[in-house]
mmCIF entry with sequence, helices, sheets and N, C-alpha, C, O atoms, coordinates in Angstrom:
data_MODEL
# 
_entry.id   MODEL 
# 
_entity.id                         1 
_entity.type                       polymer 
_entity.pdbx_number_of_molecules   1 
# 
_entity_poly.entity_id                      1 
_entity_poly.type                           'polypeptide(L)' 
_entity_poly.nstd_linkage                   no 
_entity_poly.nstd_monomer                   no 
_entity_poly.pdbx_seq_one_letter_code       MEFLSMGGYGFYVWGSFGITALVVILEVASVRARVRAAERLAKGGTR 
_entity_poly.pdbx_seq_one_letter_code_can   MEFLSMGGYGFYVWGSFGITALVVILEVASVRARVRAAERLAKGGTR 
_entity_poly.pdbx_strand_id                 A 
# 
loop_
_entity_poly_seq.entity_id 
_entity_poly_seq.num 
_entity_poly_seq.mon_id 
_entity_poly_seq.hetero 
1 1  MET n 
1 2  GLU n 
1 3  PHE n 
1 4  LEU n 
1 5  SER n 
1 6  MET n 
1 7  GLY n 
1 8  GLY n 
1 9  TYR n 
1 10 GLY n 
1 11 PHE n 
1 12 TYR n 
1 13 VAL n 
1 14 TRP n 
1 15 GLY n 
1 16 SER n 
1 17 PHE n 
1 18 GLY n 
1 19 ILE n 
1 20 THR n 
1 21 ALA n 
1 22 LEU n 
1 23 VAL n 
1 24 VAL n 
1 25 ILE n 
1 26 LEU n 
1 27 GLU n 
1 28 VAL n 
1 29 ALA n 
1 30 SER n 
1 31 VAL n 
1 32 ARG n 
1 33 ALA n 
1 34 ARG n 
1 35 VAL n 
1 36 ARG n 
1 37 ALA n 
1 38 ALA n 
1 39 GLU n 
1 40 ARG n 
1 41 LEU n 
1 42 ALA n 
1 43 LYS n 
1 44 GLY n 
1 45 GLY n 
1 46 THR n 
1 47 ARG n 
# 
_struct_asym.id          A 
_struct_asym.entity_id   1 
# 
loop_
_struct_conf.conf_type_id 
_struct_conf.id 
_struct_conf.pdbx_PDB_helix_id 
_struct_conf.beg_label_comp_id 
_struct_conf.beg_label_asym_id 
_struct_conf.beg_label_seq_id 
_struct_conf.pdbx_beg_PDB_ins_code 
_struct_conf.end_label_comp_id 
_struct_conf.end_label_asym_id 
_struct_conf.end_label_seq_id 
_struct_conf.pdbx_end_PDB_ins_code 
_struct_conf.beg_auth_comp_id 
_struct_conf.beg_auth_asym_id 
_struct_conf.beg_auth_seq_id 
_struct_conf.end_auth_comp_id 
_struct_conf.end_auth_asym_id 
_struct_conf.end_auth_seq_id 
_struct_conf.pdbx_PDB_helix_class 
_struct_conf.details 
_struct_conf.pdbx_PDB_helix_length 
HELX_P HELX_P1 AA1 GLU A 2  ? SER A 5  ? GLU A 2  SER A 5  1 ? 4  
HELX_P HELX_P2 AA2 MET A 6  ? GLY A 8  ? MET A 6  GLY A 8  5 ? 3  
HELX_P HELX_P3 AA3 GLY A 10 ? ALA A 42 ? GLY A 10 ALA A 42 1 ? 33 
# 
_struct_conf_type.id          HELX_P 
_struct_conf_type.criteria    ? 
_struct_conf_type.reference   ? 
# 
loop_
_atom_site.group_PDB 
_atom_site.id 
_atom_site.type_symbol 
_atom_site.label_atom_id 
_atom_site.label_alt_id 
_atom_site.label_comp_id 
_atom_site.label_asym_id 
_atom_site.label_entity_id 
_atom_site.label_seq_id 
_atom_site.pdbx_PDB_ins_code 
_atom_site.Cartn_x 
_atom_site.Cartn_y 
_atom_site.Cartn_z 
_atom_site.occupancy 
_atom_site.B_iso_or_equiv 
_atom_site.pdbx_formal_charge 
_atom_site.auth_seq_id 
_atom_site.auth_comp_id 
_atom_site.auth_asym_id 
_atom_site.auth_atom_id 
_atom_site.pdbx_PDB_model_num 
ATOM 1   N N  . MET A 1 1  ? 84.300 48.374 7.002  1.00 0.00 ? 1  MET A N  1 
ATOM 2   C CA . MET A 1 1  ? 83.123 48.681 7.805  1.00 0.00 ? 1  MET A CA 1 
ATOM 3   C C  . MET A 1 1  ? 81.852 48.233 7.077  1.00 0.00 ? 1  MET A C  1 
ATOM 4   O O  . MET A 1 1  ? 80.865 47.856 7.709  1.00 0.00 ? 1  MET A O  1 
ATOM 5   N N  . GLU A 1 2  ? 81.888 48.277 5.772  1.00 0.00 ? 2  GLU A N  1 
ATOM 6   C CA . GLU A 1 2  ? 80.726 47.835 4.992  1.00 0.00 ? 2  GLU A CA 1 
ATOM 7   C C  . GLU A 1 2  ? 80.428 46.356 5.248  1.00 0.00 ? 2  GLU A C  1 
ATOM 8   O O  . GLU A 1 2  ? 79.269 45.944 5.300  1.00 0.00 ? 2  GLU A O  1 
ATOM 9   N N  . PHE A 1 3  ? 81.496 45.565 5.405  1.00 0.00 ? 3  PHE A N  1 
ATOM 10  C CA . PHE A 1 3  ? 81.310 44.141 5.680  1.00 0.00 ? 3  PHE A CA 1 
ATOM 11  C C  . PHE A 1 3  ? 80.557 43.941 6.994  1.00 0.00 ? 3  PHE A C  1 
ATOM 12  O O  . PHE A 1 3  ? 79.667 43.094 7.078  1.00 0.00 ? 3  PHE A O  1 
ATOM 13  N N  . LEU A 1 4  ? 80.908 44.709 8.010  1.00 0.00 ? 4  LEU A N  1 
ATOM 14  C CA . LEU A 1 4  ? 80.267 44.560 9.314  1.00 0.00 ? 4  LEU A CA 1 
ATOM 15  C C  . LEU A 1 4  ? 78.823 45.051 9.309  1.00 0.00 ? 4  LEU A C  1 
ATOM 16  O O  . LEU A 1 4  ? 77.986 44.524 10.042 1.00 0.00 ? 4  LEU A O  1 
ATOM 17  N N  . SER A 1 5  ? 78.528 46.046 8.495  1.00 0.00 ? 5  SER A N  1 
ATOM 18  C CA . SER A 1 5  ? 77.162 46.570 8.474  1.00 0.00 ? 5  SER A CA 1 
ATOM 19  C C  . SER A 1 5  ? 76.232 45.691 7.647  1.00 0.00 ? 5  SER A C  1 
ATOM 20  O O  . SER A 1 5  ? 75.013 45.774 7.797  1.00 0.00 ? 5  SER A O  1 
ATOM 21  N N  . MET A 1 6  ? 76.786 44.851 6.779  1.00 0.00 ? 6  MET A N  1 
ATOM 22  C CA . MET A 1 6  ? 76.007 43.888 5.978  1.00 0.00 ? 6  MET A CA 1 
ATOM 23  C C  . MET A 1 6  ? 74.837 44.557 5.260  1.00 0.00 ? 6  MET A C  1 
ATOM 24  O O  . MET A 1 6  ? 73.724 44.031 5.239  1.00 0.00 ? 6  MET A O  1 
ATOM 25  N N  . GLY A 1 7  ? 75.097 45.693 4.688  1.00 0.00 ? 7  GLY A N  1 
ATOM 26  C CA . GLY A 1 7  ? 74.052 46.379 3.934  1.00 0.00 ? 7  GLY A CA 1 
ATOM 27  C C  . GLY A 1 7  ? 72.896 46.855 4.795  1.00 0.00 ? 7  GLY A C  1 
ATOM 28  O O  . GLY A 1 7  ? 71.765 46.946 4.317  1.00 0.00 ? 7  GLY A O  1 
ATOM 29  N N  . GLY A 1 8  ? 73.161 47.158 6.046  1.00 0.00 ? 8  GLY A N  1 
ATOM 30  C CA . GLY A 1 8  ? 72.113 47.639 6.941  1.00 0.00 ? 8  GLY A CA 1 
ATOM 31  C C  . GLY A 1 8  ? 71.530 46.549 7.824  1.00 0.00 ? 8  GLY A C  1 
ATOM 32  O O  . GLY A 1 8  ? 70.748 46.838 8.730  1.00 0.00 ? 8  GLY A O  1 
ATOM 33  N N  . TYR A 1 9  ? 71.897 45.311 7.574  1.00 0.00 ? 9  TYR A N  1 
ATOM 34  C CA . TYR A 1 9  ? 71.358 44.199 8.358  1.00 0.00 ? 9  TYR A CA 1 
ATOM 35  C C  . TYR A 1 9  ? 72.381 43.625 9.343  1.00 0.00 ? 9  TYR A C  1 
ATOM 36  O O  . TYR A 1 9  ? 72.158 42.555 9.910  1.00 0.00 ? 9  TYR A O  1 
ATOM 37  N N  . GLY A 1 10 ? 73.468 44.308 9.543  1.00 0.00 ? 10 GLY A N  1 
ATOM 38  C CA . GLY A 1 10 ? 74.548 43.825 10.396 1.00 0.00 ? 10 GLY A CA 1 
ATOM 39  C C  . GLY A 1 10 ? 74.116 43.523 11.819 1.00 0.00 ? 10 GLY A C  1 
ATOM 40  O O  . GLY A 1 10 ? 74.532 42.517 12.394 1.00 0.00 ? 10 GLY A O  1 
ATOM 41  N N  . PHE A 1 11 ? 73.286 44.380 12.392 1.00 0.00 ? 11 PHE A N  1 
ATOM 42  C CA . PHE A 1 11 ? 72.830 44.161 13.767 1.00 0.00 ? 11 PHE A CA 1 
ATOM 43  C C  . PHE A 1 11 ? 72.136 42.818 13.891 1.00 0.00 ? 11 PHE A C  1 
ATOM 44  O O  . PHE A 1 11 ? 72.389 42.067 14.833 1.00 0.00 ? 11 PHE A O  1 
ATOM 45  N N  . TYR A 1 12 ? 71.266 42.517 12.949 1.00 0.00 ? 12 TYR A N  1 
ATOM 46  C CA . TYR A 1 12 ? 70.516 41.262 12.999 1.00 0.00 ? 12 TYR A CA 1 
ATOM 47  C C  . TYR A 1 12 ? 71.405 40.067 12.690 1.00 0.00 ? 12 TYR A C  1 
ATOM 48  O O  . TYR A 1 12 ? 71.299 39.024 13.336 1.00 0.00 ? 12 TYR A O  1 
ATOM 49  N N  . VAL A 1 13 ? 72.284 40.219 11.700 1.00 0.00 ? 13 VAL A N  1 
ATOM 50  C CA . VAL A 1 13 ? 73.175 39.120 11.313 1.00 0.00 ? 13 VAL A CA 1 
ATOM 51  C C  . VAL A 1 13 ? 74.135 38.791 12.447 1.00 0.00 ? 13 VAL A C  1 
ATOM 52  O O  . VAL A 1 13 ? 74.223 37.639 12.873 1.00 0.00 ? 13 VAL A O  1 
ATOM 53  N N  . TRP A 1 14 ? 74.855 39.797 12.938 1.00 0.00 ? 14 TRP A N  1 
ATOM 54  C CA . TRP A 1 14 ? 75.834 39.548 13.983 1.00 0.00 ? 14 TRP A CA 1 
ATOM 55  C C  . TRP A 1 14 ? 75.165 39.204 15.306 1.00 0.00 ? 14 TRP A C  1 
ATOM 56  O O  . TRP A 1 14 ? 75.702 38.426 16.094 1.00 0.00 ? 14 TRP A O  1 
ATOM 57  N N  . GLY A 1 15 ? 74.006 39.775 15.547 1.00 0.00 ? 15 GLY A N  1 
ATOM 58  C CA . GLY A 1 15 ? 73.244 39.405 16.746 1.00 0.00 ? 15 GLY A CA 1 
ATOM 59  C C  . GLY A 1 15 ? 72.830 37.944 16.707 1.00 0.00 ? 15 GLY A C  1 
ATOM 60  O O  . GLY A 1 15 ? 72.885 37.252 17.723 1.00 0.00 ? 15 GLY A O  1 
ATOM 61  N N  . SER A 1 16 ? 72.416 37.476 15.540 1.00 0.00 ? 16 SER A N  1 
ATOM 62  C CA . SER A 1 16 ? 72.037 36.069 15.390 1.00 0.00 ? 16 SER A CA 1 
ATOM 63  C C  . SER A 1 16 ? 73.228 35.155 15.603 1.00 0.00 ? 16 SER A C  1 
ATOM 64  O O  . SER A 1 16 ? 73.111 34.124 16.265 1.00 0.00 ? 16 SER A O  1 
ATOM 65  N N  . PHE A 1 17 ? 74.373 35.524 15.047 1.00 0.00 ? 17 PHE A N  1 
ATOM 66  C CA . PHE A 1 17 ? 75.582 34.732 15.258 1.00 0.00 ? 17 PHE A CA 1 
ATOM 67  C C  . PHE A 1 17 ? 75.942 34.693 16.746 1.00 0.00 ? 17 PHE A C  1 
ATOM 68  O O  . PHE A 1 17 ? 76.296 33.638 17.273 1.00 0.00 ? 17 PHE A O  1 
ATOM 69  N N  . GLY A 1 18 ? 75.853 35.826 17.410 1.00 0.00 ? 18 GLY A N  1 
ATOM 70  C CA . GLY A 1 18 ? 76.191 35.897 18.822 1.00 0.00 ? 18 GLY A CA 1 
ATOM 71  C C  . GLY A 1 18 ? 75.269 35.052 19.688 1.00 0.00 ? 18 GLY A C  1 
ATOM 72  O O  . GLY A 1 18 ? 75.730 34.322 20.565 1.00 0.00 ? 18 GLY A O  1 
ATOM 73  N N  . ILE A 1 19 ? 73.970 35.150 19.442 1.00 0.00 ? 19 ILE A N  1 
ATOM 74  C CA . ILE A 1 19 ? 73.009 34.366 20.211 1.00 0.00 ? 19 ILE A CA 1 
ATOM 75  C C  . ILE A 1 19 ? 73.204 32.883 19.959 1.00 0.00 ? 19 ILE A C  1 
ATOM 76  O O  . ILE A 1 19 ? 73.127 32.077 20.886 1.00 0.00 ? 19 ILE A O  1 
ATOM 77  N N  . THR A 1 20 ? 73.459 32.518 18.702 1.00 0.00 ? 20 THR A N  1 
ATOM 78  C CA . THR A 1 20 ? 73.698 31.112 18.374 1.00 0.00 ? 20 THR A CA 1 
ATOM 79  C C  . THR A 1 20 ? 74.938 30.592 19.083 1.00 0.00 ? 20 THR A C  1 
ATOM 80  O O  . THR A 1 20 ? 74.919 29.489 19.629 1.00 0.00 ? 20 THR A O  1 
ATOM 81  N N  . ALA A 1 21 ? 76.002 31.360 19.082 1.00 0.00 ? 21 ALA A N  1 
ATOM 82  C CA . ALA A 1 21 ? 77.230 30.950 19.769 1.00 0.00 ? 21 ALA A CA 1 
ATOM 83  C C  . ALA A 1 21 ? 76.973 30.787 21.266 1.00 0.00 ? 21 ALA A C  1 
ATOM 84  O O  . ALA A 1 21 ? 77.451 29.830 21.874 1.00 0.00 ? 21 ALA A O  1 
ATOM 85  N N  . LEU A 1 22 ? 76.234 31.700 21.855 1.00 0.00 ? 22 LEU A N  1 
ATOM 86  C CA . LEU A 1 22 ? 75.920 31.620 23.273 1.00 0.00 ? 22 LEU A CA 1 
ATOM 87  C C  . LEU A 1 22 ? 75.116 30.364 23.591 1.00 0.00 ? 22 LEU A C  1 
ATOM 88  O O  . LEU A 1 22 ? 75.398 29.680 24.575 1.00 0.00 ? 22 LEU A O  1 
ATOM 89  N N  . VAL A 1 23 ? 74.116 30.056 22.763 1.00 0.00 ? 23 VAL A N  1 
ATOM 90  C CA . VAL A 1 23 ? 73.291 28.874 22.981 1.00 0.00 ? 23 VAL A CA 1 
ATOM 91  C C  . VAL A 1 23 ? 74.121 27.600 22.852 1.00 0.00 ? 23 VAL A C  1 
ATOM 92  O O  . VAL A 1 23 ? 73.939 26.662 23.628 1.00 0.00 ? 23 VAL A O  1 
ATOM 93  N N  . VAL A 1 24 ? 75.027 27.559 21.882 1.00 0.00 ? 24 VAL A N  1 
ATOM 94  C CA . VAL A 1 24 ? 75.881 26.381 21.708 1.00 0.00 ? 24 VAL A CA 1 
ATOM 95  C C  . VAL A 1 24 ? 76.784 26.199 22.934 1.00 0.00 ? 24 VAL A C  1 
ATOM 96  O O  . VAL A 1 24 ? 76.950 25.080 23.420 1.00 0.00 ? 24 VAL A O  1 
ATOM 97  N N  . ILE A 1 25 ? 77.356 27.277 23.426 1.00 0.00 ? 25 ILE A N  1 
ATOM 98  C CA . ILE A 1 25 ? 78.214 27.202 24.609 1.00 0.00 ? 25 ILE A CA 1 
ATOM 99  C C  . ILE A 1 25 ? 77.422 26.723 25.822 1.00 0.00 ? 25 ILE A C  1 
ATOM 100 O O  . ILE A 1 25 ? 77.899 25.882 26.584 1.00 0.00 ? 25 ILE A O  1 
ATOM 101 N N  . LEU A 1 26 ? 76.214 27.255 26.000 1.00 0.00 ? 26 LEU A N  1 
ATOM 102 C CA . LEU A 1 26 ? 75.379 26.822 27.128 1.00 0.00 ? 26 LEU A CA 1 
ATOM 103 C C  . LEU A 1 26 ? 74.977 25.358 26.996 1.00 0.00 ? 26 LEU A C  1 
ATOM 104 O O  . LEU A 1 26 ? 74.920 24.643 27.997 1.00 0.00 ? 26 LEU A O  1 
ATOM 105 N N  . GLU A 1 27 ? 74.701 24.906 25.788 1.00 0.00 ? 27 GLU A N  1 
ATOM 106 C CA . GLU A 1 27 ? 74.335 23.507 25.569 1.00 0.00 ? 27 GLU A CA 1 
ATOM 107 C C  . GLU A 1 27 ? 75.502 22.575 25.901 1.00 0.00 ? 27 GLU A C  1 
ATOM 108 O O  . GLU A 1 27 ? 75.304 21.539 26.535 1.00 0.00 ? 27 GLU A O  1 
ATOM 109 N N  . VAL A 1 28 ? 76.700 22.933 25.481 1.00 0.00 ? 28 VAL A N  1 
ATOM 110 C CA . VAL A 1 28 ? 77.884 22.122 25.788 1.00 0.00 ? 28 VAL A CA 1 
ATOM 111 C C  . VAL A 1 28 ? 78.085 22.049 27.297 1.00 0.00 ? 28 VAL A C  1 
ATOM 112 O O  . VAL A 1 28 ? 78.364 20.975 27.828 1.00 0.00 ? 28 VAL A O  1 
ATOM 113 N N  . ALA A 1 29 ? 77.951 23.162 27.987 1.00 0.00 ? 29 ALA A N  1 
ATOM 114 C CA . ALA A 1 29 ? 78.109 23.177 29.441 1.00 0.00 ? 29 ALA A CA 1 
ATOM 115 C C  . ALA A 1 29 ? 77.034 22.328 30.112 1.00 0.00 ? 29 ALA A C  1 
ATOM 116 O O  . ALA A 1 29 ? 77.312 21.618 31.079 1.00 0.00 ? 29 ALA A O  1 
ATOM 117 N N  . SER A 1 30 ? 75.821 22.402 29.607 1.00 0.00 ? 30 SER A N  1 
ATOM 118 C CA . SER A 1 30 ? 74.723 21.620 30.170 1.00 0.00 ? 30 SER A CA 1 
ATOM 119 C C  . SER A 1 30 ? 74.954 20.124 29.986 1.00 0.00 ? 30 SER A C  1 
ATOM 120 O O  . SER A 1 30 ? 74.732 19.343 30.911 1.00 0.00 ? 30 SER A O  1 
ATOM 121 N N  . VAL A 1 31 ? 75.393 19.729 28.815 1.00 0.00 ? 31 VAL A N  1 
ATOM 122 C CA . VAL A 1 31 ? 75.662 18.312 28.553 1.00 0.00 ? 31 VAL A CA 1 
ATOM 123 C C  . VAL A 1 31 ? 76.788 17.814 29.449 1.00 0.00 ? 31 VAL A C  1 
ATOM 124 O O  . VAL A 1 31 ? 76.700 16.717 29.999 1.00 0.00 ? 31 VAL A O  1 
ATOM 125 N N  . ARG A 1 32 ? 77.837 18.601 29.601 1.00 0.00 ? 32 ARG A N  1 
ATOM 126 C CA . ARG A 1 32 ? 78.951 18.198 30.472 1.00 0.00 ? 32 ARG A CA 1 
ATOM 127 C C  . ARG A 1 32 ? 78.475 18.005 31.905 1.00 0.00 ? 32 ARG A C  1 
ATOM 128 O O  . ARG A 1 32 ? 78.872 17.046 32.566 1.00 0.00 ? 32 ARG A O  1 
ATOM 129 N N  . ALA A 1 33 ? 77.634 18.903 32.386 1.00 0.00 ? 33 ALA A N  1 
ATOM 130 C CA . ALA A 1 33 ? 77.123 18.789 33.753 1.00 0.00 ? 33 ALA A CA 1 
ATOM 131 C C  . ALA A 1 33 ? 76.262 17.542 33.907 1.00 0.00 ? 33 ALA A C  1 
ATOM 132 O O  . ALA A 1 33 ? 76.356 16.849 34.920 1.00 0.00 ? 33 ALA A O  1 
ATOM 133 N N  . ARG A 1 34 ? 75.421 17.246 32.911 1.00 0.00 ? 34 ARG A N  1 
ATOM 134 C CA . ARG A 1 34 ? 74.580 16.050 32.981 1.00 0.00 ? 34 ARG A CA 1 
ATOM 135 C C  . ARG A 1 34 ? 75.414 14.779 32.923 1.00 0.00 ? 34 ARG A C  1 
ATOM 136 O O  . ARG A 1 34 ? 75.086 13.798 33.590 1.00 0.00 ? 34 ARG A O  1 
ATOM 137 N N  . VAL A 1 35 ? 76.481 14.778 32.142 1.00 0.00 ? 35 VAL A N  1 
ATOM 138 C CA . VAL A 1 35 ? 77.357 13.603 32.068 1.00 0.00 ? 35 VAL A CA 1 
ATOM 139 C C  . VAL A 1 35 ? 78.035 13.390 33.412 1.00 0.00 ? 35 VAL A C  1 
ATOM 140 O O  . VAL A 1 35 ? 78.095 12.260 33.899 1.00 0.00 ? 35 VAL A O  1 
ATOM 141 N N  . ARG A 1 36 ? 78.542 14.449 34.017 1.00 0.00 ? 36 ARG A N  1 
ATOM 142 C CA . ARG A 1 36 ? 79.186 14.326 35.329 1.00 0.00 ? 36 ARG A CA 1 
ATOM 143 C C  . ARG A 1 36 ? 78.207 13.808 36.377 1.00 0.00 ? 36 ARG A C  1 
ATOM 144 O O  . ARG A 1 36 ? 78.561 12.962 37.199 1.00 0.00 ? 36 ARG A O  1 
ATOM 145 N N  . ALA A 1 37 ? 76.975 14.316 36.345 1.00 0.00 ? 37 ALA A N  1 
ATOM 146 C CA . ALA A 1 37 ? 75.965 13.867 37.308 1.00 0.00 ? 37 ALA A CA 1 
ATOM 147 C C  . ALA A 1 37 ? 75.627 12.392 37.078 1.00 0.00 ? 37 ALA A C  1 
ATOM 148 O O  . ALA A 1 37 ? 75.461 11.641 38.040 1.00 0.00 ? 37 ALA A O  1 
ATOM 149 N N  . ALA A 1 38 ? 75.526 11.981 35.844 1.00 0.00 ? 38 ALA A N  1 
ATOM 150 C CA . ALA A 1 38 ? 75.230 10.575 35.534 1.00 0.00 ? 38 ALA A CA 1 
ATOM 151 C C  . ALA A 1 38 ? 76.377 9.669  35.964 1.00 0.00 ? 38 ALA A C  1 
ATOM 152 O O  . ALA A 1 38 ? 76.144 8.565  36.454 1.00 0.00 ? 38 ALA A O  1 
ATOM 153 N N  . GLU A 1 39 ? 77.602 10.124 35.784 1.00 0.00 ? 39 GLU A N  1 
ATOM 154 C CA . GLU A 1 39 ? 78.757 9.337  36.211 1.00 0.00 ? 39 GLU A CA 1 
ATOM 155 C C  . GLU A 1 39 ? 78.781 9.186  37.734 1.00 0.00 ? 39 GLU A C  1 
ATOM 156 O O  . GLU A 1 39 ? 79.059 8.101  38.245 1.00 0.00 ? 39 GLU A O  1 
ATOM 157 N N  . ARG A 1 40 ? 78.491 10.263 38.457 1.00 0.00 ? 40 ARG A N  1 
ATOM 158 C CA . ARG A 1 40 ? 78.440 10.184 39.913 1.00 0.00 ? 40 ARG A CA 1 
ATOM 159 C C  . ARG A 1 40 ? 77.349 9.222  40.366 1.00 0.00 ? 40 ARG A C  1 
ATOM 160 O O  . ARG A 1 40 ? 77.552 8.427  41.284 1.00 0.00 ? 40 ARG A O  1 
ATOM 161 N N  . LEU A 1 41 ? 76.204 9.298  39.725 1.00 0.00 ? 41 LEU A N  1 
ATOM 162 C CA . LEU A 1 41 ? 75.085 8.435  40.071 1.00 0.00 ? 41 LEU A CA 1 
ATOM 163 C C  . LEU A 1 41 ? 75.411 6.972  39.764 1.00 0.00 ? 41 LEU A C  1 
ATOM 164 O O  . LEU A 1 41 ? 75.036 6.081  40.527 1.00 0.00 ? 41 LEU A O  1 
ATOM 165 N N  . ALA A 1 42 ? 76.098 6.723  38.667 1.00 0.00 ? 42 ALA A N  1 
ATOM 166 C CA . ALA A 1 42 ? 76.484 5.360  38.284 1.00 0.00 ? 42 ALA A CA 1 
ATOM 167 C C  . ALA A 1 42 ? 77.507 4.771  39.243 1.00 0.00 ? 42 ALA A C  1 
ATOM 168 O O  . ALA A 1 42 ? 77.564 3.554  39.420 1.00 0.00 ? 42 ALA A O  1 
ATOM 169 N N  . LYS A 1 43 ? 78.316 5.625  39.864 1.00 0.00 ? 43 LYS A N  1 
ATOM 170 C CA . LYS A 1 43 ? 79.322 5.150  40.812 1.00 0.00 ? 43 LYS A CA 1 
ATOM 171 C C  . LYS A 1 43 ? 78.729 4.938  42.205 1.00 0.00 ? 43 LYS A C  1 
ATOM 172 O O  . LYS A 1 43 ? 79.445 4.598  43.147 1.00 0.00 ? 43 LYS A O  1 
ATOM 173 N N  . GLY A 1 44 ? 77.449 5.136  42.324 1.00 0.00 ? 44 GLY A N  1 
ATOM 174 C CA . GLY A 1 44 ? 76.800 4.897  43.626 1.00 0.00 ? 44 GLY A CA 1 
ATOM 175 C C  . GLY A 1 44 ? 76.617 6.140  44.455 1.00 0.00 ? 44 GLY A C  1 
ATOM 176 O O  . GLY A 1 44 ? 76.242 6.057  45.625 1.00 0.00 ? 44 GLY A O  1 
ATOM 177 N N  . GLY A 1 45 ? 76.874 7.285  43.873 1.00 0.00 ? 45 GLY A N  1 
ATOM 178 C CA . GLY A 1 45 ? 76.701 8.532  44.605 1.00 0.00 ? 45 GLY A CA 1 
ATOM 179 C C  . GLY A 1 45 ? 75.246 8.948  44.642 1.00 0.00 ? 45 GLY A C  1 
ATOM 180 O O  . GLY A 1 45 ? 74.377 8.285  44.075 1.00 0.00 ? 45 GLY A O  1 
ATOM 181 N N  . THR A 1 46 ? 75.000 10.041 45.309 1.00 0.00 ? 46 THR A N  1 
ATOM 182 C CA . THR A 1 46 ? 73.644 10.588 45.345 1.00 0.00 ? 46 THR A CA 1 
ATOM 183 C C  . THR A 1 46 ? 73.585 11.810 44.457 1.00 0.00 ? 46 THR A C  1 
ATOM 184 O O  . THR A 1 46 ? 74.610 12.303 43.987 1.00 0.00 ? 46 THR A O  1 
ATOM 185 N N  . ARG A 1 47 ? 72.413 12.279 44.239 1.00 0.00 ? 47 ARG A N  1 
ATOM 186 C CA . ARG A 1 47 ? 72.217 13.445 43.379 1.00 0.00 ? 47 ARG A CA 1 
ATOM 187 C C  . ARG A 1 47 ? 72.880 14.597 43.989 1.00 0.00 ? 47 ARG A C  1 
ATOM 188 O O  . ARG A 1 47 ? 72.845 15.695 43.434 1.00 0.00 ? 47 ARG A O  1 
# 
């Protein structure tokens, strides 16, 4: 339990890790969506 509490800073440490992971996941999803849209547009599709 001491490891998780990080000397009293656990909330901030684990919160930062969680937010960073969430942002990375959202960025990957955003890039995938933009790639798919660009591929559709390149094939002659519409937005």
